[in-house]
C-alpha positions in Angstrom: 20.2 -39.5 146.5 20.5 -40.1 142.8 23.7 -42.1 143.2 22.0 -44.3 145.8 19.1 -44.9 143.5 21.4 -45.7 140.6 23.2 -48.3 142.8 19.9 -49.8 143.9 18.7 -50.0 140.3 22.0 -51.4 139.2 23.0 -48.4 137.2 26.7 -47.7 137.6 28.7 -44.5 137.1 30.5 -44.6 133.8 34.2 -45.2 133.9 34.7 -41.8 132.2 32.9 -40.1 135.0 34.9 -41.9 137.6 38.2 -41.1 135.8 37.2 -37.4 135.5 36.3 -37.1 139.1 39.5 -38.9 140.1 41.6 -36.5 137.9 39.9 -33.5 139.4 40.8 -34.8 142.9 44.4 -35.3 141.9 44.6 -31.8 140.5 43.1 -30.4 143.7 45.6 -32.4 145.7 48.5 -30.9 143.7 47.1 -27.4 144.2 46.2 -27.6 147.9 48.4 -30.4 149.2 45.2 -32.2 150.4 45.1 -35.9 149.9 42.5 -37.4 147.5 41.1 -39.4 150.4 40.3 -36.2 152.3 38.8 -34.6 149.3 36.6 -37.7 148.7 35.5 -37.7 152.4 34.7 -34.0 152.2 32.7 -34.5 149.0 30.8 -37.4 150.5 30.0 -35.5 153.7 28.8 -32.4 151.8 26.5 -34.7 149.7 25.2 -36.4 152.8 24.3 -33.1 154.5 22.7 -31.4 151.5 20.8 -34.6 150.6 18.9 -34.2 153.9 17.2 -31.2 152.5 17.4 -31.4 148.7 17.5 -34.0 145.9 20.8 -33.3 144.1 22.5 -34.4 140.9 25.8 -35.7 142.2 26.9 -36.7 138.7 27.0 -33.1 137.5 28.4 -31.8 140.8 31.5 -29.7 140.5 33.9 -29.7 143.4 37.2 -27.8 143.3 39.7 -25.8 145.3 40.6 -22.5 143.6 43.3 -20.0 144.4 42.7 -16.3 144.0 44.7 -13.4 145.4 46.5 -15.8 147.8 43.2 -17.1 149.2 42.0 -20.6 148.7 38.3 -21.3 148.2 36.3 -24.5 148.1 34.0 -24.0 145.1 31.1 -26.5 144.9 28.4 -26.3 142.2 25.6 -28.7 143.1 22.6 -29.0 140.7 19.4 -29.2 142.7 16.8 -31.5 141.3 14.1 -30.6 143.9 13.7 -29.5 147.5 12.4 -31.9 150.1 9.4 -30.6 152.0 8.3 -31.5 155.5 11.1 -32.5 157.8 14.7 -33.6 157.6 14.2 -35.6 154.5 16.5 -38.6 154.3 17.4 -40.8 151.4 
């Protein structure tokens, strides 16, 4: 939601943020042998689903694959700005 508003208002994500997110995806790819494109698609779909119910801060969202005790986990930390009330929401 916030990304969409920023794009509509002409605010762009900083190059540093884009580079940081890309580097995170490359690291994830190395650890899990998952392509950056698949990680981007997963991230976008997760944002799409959660945005139906909550306004979230996607700029501060953390998205990573972690290995612990031979088990891989997708760890997503999504700051919630507010909860949408009354229906399926939308953007």
